[in-house]
C-alpha angles and dihedrals in degrees: 000000000000112000117256132184125230092250089063092047094049091049092047095054098033093240134146113260114225114186131359116356090196091070108127120230118206099179142355125232138175091191115084089201092063099051116136134181108295096018126148108221116211109193112207126206121220138168092271104024143041118203090201088081088069098051095100092048092052092051089053089051092056105271107163093209144335144215118239141183089202134055109256130203099228143122091226118098117249145164119242114216138166095237125016094200092054089044089055090056094047092050090049091050090052091046092050088055092059092070137065097214132144106252126194120193118201130190137153143131093261135019101017095125094048091044089050090053092047093048090050091049090053097045091046089067089070107013138047097249135198119196140182109275119225111322097333089135103122139082090290102033098049095054090049090052090051089055087060089070115100140162091289095053117107101171138019128197112202124190117210121202129182146164100185137049115270097029097099089044089057093048098045091051088057094044099042092198125207089209132023127203126196109190097192146312113247134152100278110132092009084137088073102029100047102221144009087264087058091049090051090051091050093048092049089060084085088078091063093078096036115121114251109279092011122153121268106198114191138179107252091198092065112092093210095050094049088064086071093060095101097027106057124065119220091021121150126184135213126197147180091211115017112083091189088072121098092247126023141161130237137176094030111185126179103216096179141329087283104040140051127184123203144142123244116213115202144132088290091060125248120338118195111209136185107198122198092226137065137229135066090258088062090053089052090053089050090055090056090051089050091054091053092046092053092047091055095047105261118151122238089254092052091049091051091049091050094050092047090053091056119112125187118256126246114295093007111116089319109175112219120181118203132175090267109024146024104230126200105201105202097152099128092100142321144214131156095274096048093044091052090050090054092047090053089056097054096037090064096052130101115250129029116328123207129188117201104192136181137181124314108215135213095031096127128213092337092058095112090053093049090051092049089049091054091049091052090047091053090052095047092045088061102248105166100214127024119193122185121195121185145033134344093293089059090048087056088053092055091046089053090051091051093048088047091061103260110160099207118040126158129185124196123178095208139026089241090057089051090049090056090052102041094114090050093049104038137045133201114278094023117148105226126198112201114195140156140125117290092254090065092061093218091168081086088065090051091051090047093055094042087063 
């Protein structure tokens, strides 16, 4: 992080400076456990916690200053504000404006984290690149990622998540991206946004902060995004299927669970790629990364090298081989689109395929129907064994699988019940996809089967 003084910070967030404005800030943290000498501590307030209770501790640890919503009896300098979370965003927006860096904003119902990692892998071939770490893609995480930019940074790849209107608007106006990617519009968060049309509207908020003339890179295989074809200027499309799009893939071959070969066709010609990941959805993400690479001046060879350096993140289609099973740990999150993508991967493999599935959250009043639809899809895709673990929504998934013609379907209400029936449900040499929303903690299933 570039050093700031407290005068700059007070001006950026519109707060009242109390104490010396010449105080130098070396880094900014919302976590009192990670305070270092010269830190600015920003205490956040939640439903069950109040970071203000840790202010004194952070000063003792060496914090140079802090932000506060409350007047504090202290000798340390601080900035008094109405809302520390909003102040964090305002400071980040000011800080972003200090740098001439190439910024990519990425959102979407599915695949935004993997696309972010692929884009960063590609840009890193040519530029010193900062990217969102883990799932730091919200109103707190994105500002903290922005503070990771410094004088050596040439590019930043910022993921933007949301589940309500206005959230992407807030993030993009901090990030001010040069290019914006929307990976797709599914049904995630439909509980809060009402319809897919509502989700499209919320995702398109990313354009509000886009620089004039900036690239809008959209998935041409998404029915909702293709409606923007005649509406959005500077829009380019990528596709797995449509050769009229600006970037598309051909000759896709799944070499193994851990490698896919394909050719990208684009303005730069044809780019042969061997990706260390599997699934058509992974190829789609690679097409998005290609579009960004081309926009920022990378050669086809540099793009290929970047994609081939990519490795999947933790709990995202991680392949784990044990003495008994081949596990695909995809427990980071789940929604109908991402579950179907995982089912497509295992359905096309040799040997017996097994899907161990849990609940998909935030699907609103139509959640039972979405779960039944996924169960039917698993059956029709040809997955050999379908196992549901969880509540009534998961029971609907298994019913859908049965109605869809699956021959072997099991339903367990709890993970413990599944544990007691593992030998009944699974056989040696099975390939097992494990997938559910984060709230279901299905990594516990992975750990169970690893043992």
